[in-house]
C-alpha positions in Angstrom: 6.0 19.2 -2.5 5.5 18.5 -6.2 8.1 16.2 -7.7 10.1 17.8 -10.5 8.8 15.2 -12.9 5.4 16.9 -12.7 6.5 20.5 -12.4 5.8 23.1 -15.1 3.9 20.8 -17.4 0.4 21.1 -18.8 -2.4 18.8 -17.6 -3.6 16.4 -18.8 -0.1 15.1 -19.5 0.6 13.3 -22.8 2.8 10.3 -22.3 4.1 9.0 -25.6 3.7 5.2 -25.3 7.0 3.6 -26.3 7.8 6.8 -28.2 5.9 7.6 -31.4 5.7 5.4 -34.5 3.6 7.0 -37.2 2.0 5.0 -40.0 4.7 6.2 -42.4 7.5 5.3 -40.0 5.9 1.8 -39.4 5.8 1.3 -43.2 9.6 1.9 -43.3 10.2 -0.7 -40.6 10.4 1.5 -37.5 9.2 -0.2 -34.3 8.3 1.0 -30.8 10.9 1.7 -28.1 13.5 2.3 -30.8 15.8 5.3 -31.0 13.7 6.6 -33.9 10.5 6.3 -31.9 11.8 8.3 -29.0 13.2 10.9 -31.3 9.9 11.2 -33.1 8.0 11.7 -29.9 10.5 14.4 -28.9 10.2 16.1 -32.3 6.4 16.1 -32.0 6.6 18.1 -28.8 6.1 15.3 -26.2 7.6 16.2 -22.9 6.9 12.7 -21.5 8.0 9.4 -23.0 6.8 6.1 -21.6 9.1 3.2 -22.1 10.1 -0.2 -20.8 13.4 -1.6 -19.4 14.9 -5.0 -20.0 18.4 -6.3 -19.4 20.6 -7.9 -22.2 22.7 -11.0 -21.7 25.7 -8.9 -21.1 24.0 -6.6 -18.6 22.9 -3.5 -20.5 19.6 -1.9 -19.8 17.7 -1.4 -23.1 14.4 0.2 -23.9 12.3 -2.8 -25.0 8.8 -3.9 -24.1 8.5 -7.6 -24.6 10.4 -10.4 -22.9 11.3 -11.9 -26.2 12.1 -10.6 -29.7 9.3 -12.3 -31.6 7.0 -9.4 -32.2 9.6 -6.8 -32.8 12.3 -8.5 -34.9 10.9 -12.0 -35.6 13.5 -13.7 -33.4 12.2 -16.2 -30.7 15.0 -15.5 -28.2 14.5 -13.6 -25.0 16.1 -10.2 -24.6 18.1 -11.6 -21.7 19.5 -14.2 -24.0 21.1 -11.8 -26.6 24.0 -9.5 -26.2 23.9 -5.8 -26.7 25.8 -6.1 -30.1 23.4 -8.7 -31.3 20.4 -6.6 -30.4 21.9 -3.6 -32.0 22.3 -5.5 -35.3 18.7 -6.8 -35.1 17.3 -3.3 -34.5 19.6 -1.6 -37.0 16.8 -1.4 -39.7 13.9 -1.0 -37.3 14.7 2.4 -35.9 17.8 1.6 -34.0 18.2 0.1 -30.5 18.3 2.6 -27.7 19.8 1.9 -24.3 18.5 3.6 -21.1 21.9 5.4 -20.8 21.6 6.7 -24.3 18.0 7.8 -23.9 18.9 9.9 -20.8 21.9 11.4 -22.5 20.5 12.0 -26.0 17.2 13.5 -24.8 18.1 15.7 -21.8 14.8 17.6 -21.8 12.6 14.5 -22.0 10.9 13.2 -18.8 10.9 9.4 -18.9 8.2 7.1 -17.5 10.1 3.8 -17.1 8.4 0.5 -16.6 10.9 -2.1 -15.1 9.9 -5.2 -16.9 12.5 -7.7 -15.6 13.5 -8.3 -12.0 17.2 -8.4 -13.1 16.9 -4.9 -14.5 15.6 -3.2 -11.3 19.0 -2.4 -9.7 20.8 -1.4 -12.9 17.8 0.9 -13.8 18.0 2.5 -10.4 21.8 3.1 -10.7 21.4 4.6 -14.2 18.6 7.0 -13.4 20.2 8.3 -10.1 21.8 11.3 -11.8 18.6 12.1 -13.7 16.0 11.3 -11.0 14.3 14.6 -11.2 13.0 13.7 -14.7 12.3 10.0 -14.2 9.2 8.2 -13.0 9.8 4.5 -12.1 7.0 2.0 -12.3 6.4 -1.7 -12.7 3.5 -4.1 -12.5 5.6 -5.6 -9.6 5.7 -3.3 -6.6 8.8 -5.3 -5.5 10.7 -4.4 -8.7 9.5 -0.8 -8.5 10.7 -0.4 -4.9 14.0 -2.1 -5.6 14.7 0.4 -8.5 13.7 3.4 -6.3 15.9 2.2 -3.4 18.8 1.7 -5.6 18.5 5.1 -7.2 18.6 6.7 -3.7 21.5 4.6 -2.6 23.4 5.5 -5.8 23.2 9.2 -4.9 20.0 10.6 -6.4 19.4 14.1 -5.2 15.7 13.4 -5.2 13.9 10.1 -5.2 12.5 9.4 -8.7 8.7 9.8 -9.0 6.8 6.6 -8.9 3.5 5.0 -9.8 1.8 2.1 -8.1 2.2 -1.6 -9.0 -0.6 -4.1 -9.2 -0.7 -4.9 -5.5 -0.9 -1.3 -4.5 -3.6 -0.6 -7.1 -5.6 -3.5 -5.8 -5.4 -2.0 -2.3 -6.6 1.4 -3.6 -9.5 -0.2 -5.4 -10.5 -2.0 -2.2 -10.2 1.3 -0.3 -12.4 3.0 -2.9 -15.0 0.2 -2.7 -15.1 0.3 1.1 -15.0 4.2 1.1 -12.2 3.9 3.6 -10.0 7.0 3.8 -7.5 5.3 6.1 -7.0 2.4 3.8 -6.6 4.8 0.8 -4.1 6.9 2.8 -2.0 3.8 3.6 -2.1 2.5 0.0 -1.2 5.8 -1.6 1.5 6.8 0.8 4.8 7.5 -1.1 3.0 7.0 -4.5 2.9 9.9 -7.0 0.6 8.5 -9.6 -1.8 5.7 -10.4 -1.3 4.5 -14.0 -4.2 2.3 -14.9 -6.4 1.1 -17.8 -10.1 2.1 -17.7 -11.0 -1.6 -17.5 -9.1 -4.8 -16.7 -11.2 -7.6 -18.3 -14.6 -7.4 -16.6 -13.4 -5.1 -13.8 -13.8 -1.4 -14.2 -10.7 0.2 -12.7 -11.2 3.9 -13.5 -14.1 5.7 -11.7 -14.9 9.2 -10.6 -14.6 8.0 -7.0 -11.1 6.6 -7.6 -10.0 9.9 -9.2 -11.4 11.8 -6.3 -9.7 9.6 -3.8 -6.3 9.9 -5.6 -6.6 13.6 -5.8 -7.5 13.9 -2.2 -4.1 12.4 -1.4 -2.1 14.4 -4.0 -1.8 11.5 -6.4 -2.3 11.8 -10.1 -4.3 9.4 -12.3 -2.9 8.5 -15.7 -4.9 6.2 -18.1 -3.5 3.8 -20.6 -3.6 3.2 -23.6 -5.8 6.1 -25.0 -5.6 6.5 -28.8 -9.1 7.7 -29.7 -9.7 11.5 -29.8 -13.1 11.3 -28.3 -11.7 9.2 -25.4 -9.0 11.8 -24.8 -11.7 14.5 -24.5 -13.9 12.4 -22.3 -11.1 11.5 -19.9 -10.1 15.1 -19.7 -13.7 15.9 -18.7 -13.4 13.2 -16.0 -10.4 15.2 -14.6 -7.8 12.5 -15.5 -4.3 14.0 -15.1 -2.5 12.1 -18.0 -2.9 9.7 -20.9 -0.5 7.2 -22.2 -1.0 7.1 -26.0 0.4 5.6 -29.1 -0.7 8.8 -30.9 1.2 11.5 -29.0 1.1 13.8 -32.0 -2.7 13.6 -32.2 -3.1 14.0 -28.4 -0.9 17.1 -28.3 -3.0 18.7 -31.0 -6.2 17.9 -29.1 -5.1 18.5 -25.5 -2.7 21.3 -26.0 1.0 22.0 -25.6 3.2 19.8 -23.4 4.4 22.6 -21.2 3.0 25.8 -19.7 
């Protein structure tokens, strides 16, 4: 059965990477993963917003990509070392801080793709998304963090388990299965996974291939590629039968690939 996160939406799916920050917005100080960035993605027609979860010093899950504040606000401290109020002040002129709870409440028709960046955030994320699990996909580079968040969501009363994409360990197993042409290994690796969210290449290693796409599709798993900002790449990946693209240019991708929903 198709998870509700995927239902009724056009393919390839456009996942707004950390929201949408246009050139004009950036010139006015707006940064990614801010309230303004999520709002801009929504206004552009994006059904899916990809974001990241960290935990503040006082235990609030916030949408924030980096471990520290250096790139975003020029502060060397880690997210886990600042309070919610401090972070709100720092983000006040950069598009505004947005917590996970606020994101789910303020954008009830957005489907969130949430990357659990910090181990301490896994259980709080799971609890927060439990009531909205039908429109949440949980992921992490760490399979352990991903699985912890999923388990917590179910234990917190989610009516359906959130959708999920594979972490690094699972992706490595899938790549091995593809290289060995082993259907049994692929089946085990892809069990209980809804999507593979991958780059085309990781250093010298080519991750995306027609055989990987074929293998994933055979087991009912989608393939989403990150981060795709060039229009010609969007068209090329569509021709390869990729199911979704994570992009910093959701407005451009929606114009090229079509509307977000059917």
